[in-house]
C-alpha positions as CSV (number, residue, x, y, z in Angstrom):
1,X,3.8,105.0,-24.3
2,X,0.7,104.0,-26.2
3,X,-2.8,104.2,-24.8
4,X,-6.3,103.2,-25.8
5,X,-9.0,105.4,-24.2
6,X,-12.8,105.0,-24.2
7,X,-14.8,107.8,-25.8
8,X,-16.1,108.9,-22.3
9,X,-19.5,109.7,-21.0
10,X,-20.5,106.1,-20.8
11,X,-21.5,104.1,-17.7
12,X,-17.9,102.7,-17.7
13,X,-14.9,104.9,-18.9
14,X,-11.6,103.1,-19.3
15,X,-8.1,103.3,-20.5
16,X,-5.4,100.7,-21.2
17,X,-1.9,101.0,-22.4
18,X,1.7,99.9,-22.6
19,X,5.0,101.7,-21.8
20,X,8.6,101.1,-22.9
21,X,11.7,103.0,-22.0
22,X,15.4,102.3,-22.8
23,X,18.4,104.3,-21.5
24,X,22.1,104.1,-21.8
25,X,24.3,106.2,-19.5
26,X,28.1,106.4,-20.0
27,X,29.7,108.4,-17.3
28,X,33.1,109.4,-16.0
29,X,33.5,111.2,-12.7
30,X,36.5,112.5,-10.9
31,X,37.0,113.0,-7.2
32,X,39.7,114.9,-5.3
33,X,40.1,114.8,-1.6
34,X,42.8,117.6,-1.0
35,X,43.5,117.1,2.7
36,X,43.5,113.3,3.0
37,X,47.0,112.5,1.6
38,X,49.2,114.5,3.9
39,X,51.9,116.9,2.9
40,X,54.0,116.6,-0.3
41,X,53.4,116.0,-4.0
42,X,50.8,113.2,-3.4
43,X,48.8,115.3,-0.9
44,X,45.7,115.0,-2.9
45,X,43.8,111.7,-3.2
46,X,42.4,111.8,-6.8
47,X,40.2,109.1,-8.3
48,X,38.4,108.5,-11.6
49,X,35.2,106.5,-11.6
50,X,33.7,105.0,-14.8
51,X,30.2,103.7,-15.2
52,X,28.1,102.3,-18.0
53,X,24.4,101.8,-17.1
54,X,22.0,100.2,-19.6
55,X,18.3,100.0,-18.6
56,X,15.0,98.9,-20.0
57,X,11.5,99.3,-18.5
58,X,8.3,97.8,-19.6
59,X,4.8,98.3,-18.2
60,X,1.2,97.5,-19.0
61,X,-1.7,99.3,-17.3
62,X,-5.4,99.6,-17.2
63,X,-8.0,101.7,-15.4
64,X,-11.7,101.8,-15.4
65,X,-14.3,104.2,-13.8
66,X,-17.8,102.9,-13.1
67,X,-20.1,105.9,-13.2
68,X,-22.7,104.8,-10.7
69,X,-24.6,108.1,-11.3
70,X,-23.7,111.3,-13.1
71,X,-22.3,112.6,-9.7
72,X,-20.7,109.4,-8.2
73,X,-18.0,107.2,-9.7
74,X,-15.7,104.4,-8.5
75,X,-12.3,103.9,-10.2
76,X,-9.9,100.9,-10.1
77,X,-6.6,100.5,-11.9
78,X,-3.6,98.2,-12.1
79,X,-0.1,98.5,-13.5
80,X,2.5,95.8,-14.0
81,X,6.1,97.0,-14.3
82,X,9.3,95.2,-15.2
83,X,12.7,96.8,-15.1
84,X,16.2,95.5,-15.9
85,X,19.5,97.2,-15.4
86,X,23.0,96.2,-16.6
87,X,25.8,98.0,-14.8
88,X,29.6,98.1,-15.5
89,X,31.9,100.1,-13.3
90,X,35.6,100.6,-12.5
91,X,37.6,103.0,-10.5
92,X,41.2,104.2,-10.8
93,X,43.4,106.0,-8.3
94,X,45.4,108.8,-9.9
95,X,47.4,109.9,-6.8
96,X,47.4,109.8,-3.1
97,X,46.5,107.0,-0.7
98,X,43.2,105.1,-1.2
99,X,41.4,106.2,1.9
100,X,37.9,106.8,0.6
101,X,37.8,105.2,-2.8
102,X,39.5,101.9,-3.7
103,X,40.8,101.2,-7.3
104,X,39.1,98.2,-8.9
105,X,39.0,96.6,-12.3
106,X,35.9,96.6,-14.4
107,X,33.0,94.8,-12.8
108,X,29.7,94.0,-14.4
109,X,26.4,93.2,-12.7
110,X,22.8,93.1,-13.6
111,X,19.4,92.9,-11.8
112,X,15.8,93.0,-12.6
113,X,12.7,94.0,-10.7
114,X,9.0,93.7,-11.2
115,X,5.9,95.1,-9.4
116,X,2.1,95.2,-9.6
117,X,0.7,98.4,-8.3
118,X,-2.9,99.7,-8.1
119,X,-5.4,102.4,-7.4
120,X,-8.9,102.4,-5.9
121,X,-10.8,105.7,-5.7
122,X,-14.3,107.1,-5.3
123,X,-15.4,110.5,-6.3
124,X,-18.6,112.5,-5.7
125,X,-19.8,115.8,-7.1
126,X,-22.4,117.2,-4.7
127,X,-22.6,120.5,-6.8
128,X,-21.2,121.5,-10.1
129,X,-18.0,123.2,-8.8
130,X,-17.1,120.8,-6.0
131,X,-15.4,117.4,-6.1
132,X,-15.1,115.2,-3.0
133,X,-12.9,112.1,-3.4
134,X,-11.0,109.4,-1.6
135,X,-8.1,107.4,-3.1
136,X,-5.6,104.8,-2.2
137,X,-2.8,103.9,-4.6
138,X,0.5,102.1,-4.6
139,X,3.6,103.0,-6.5
140,X,7.0,101.6,-7.3
141,X,10.4,102.7,-8.4
142,X,13.0,100.1,-9.6
143,X,16.2,99.5,-7.7
144,X,19.6,100.2,-9.3
145,X,23.3,100.5,-8.8
146,X,25.4,103.1,-7.0
147,X,26.5,105.8,-9.5
148,X,30.1,106.1,-8.3
149,X,30.8,103.1,-6.1
150,X,33.8,103.4,-3.7
151,X,34.7,99.6,-3.8
152,X,34.3,96.6,-6.0
153,X,31.7,95.1,-3.6
154,X,29.6,98.3,-3.7
155,X,29.8,98.3,-7.5
156,X,28.4,94.8,-7.9
157,X,25.7,95.1,-5.2
158,X,22.3,96.6,-6.3
159,X,20.1,98.6,-4.1
160,X,16.4,97.5,-3.8
161,X,13.3,98.9,-5.2
162,X,11.1,101.5,-3.5
163,X,7.4,101.2,-2.9
164,X,4.9,103.6,-1.6
165,X,1.3,103.7,-0.5
166,X,-0.6,107.0,-1.0
167,X,-3.8,107.9,0.7
168,X,-5.8,111.0,-0.4
169,X,-9.0,112.5,0.9
């Protein structure tokens, strides 16, 4: 993350910046369902799940506070976010019947999400040690893929982004 920030104390205080993040997750997970296979040597249903998740996130943001007086200010801000995820997954049954997890060959999928979120706030300092404020802001979290999918269809189907609106007083 890189930011530019105004010196402060002016009629307008501001900041602007960019953000970048890259991740790579290579994961193997094992599952055992001891009572689902019935009696005998294959009593346990055992599965291995393999995932490779590569993601990149970019964002640009800016915020400014207009200091109407030395005690009252109004703030506005925006953030543009873009996220991309590439997902590869497979599952292999080791023993037992495939009751909860189905074996499937390697499947690859990708998806991207973008969002513009913002903030609007007002603050007032009636006395030195007191701050009264009101704020409304929106937020966003990119979607993704299920970490240990139980079927090929679940492995290739992304879940959606999350958004939120926050009110503070």
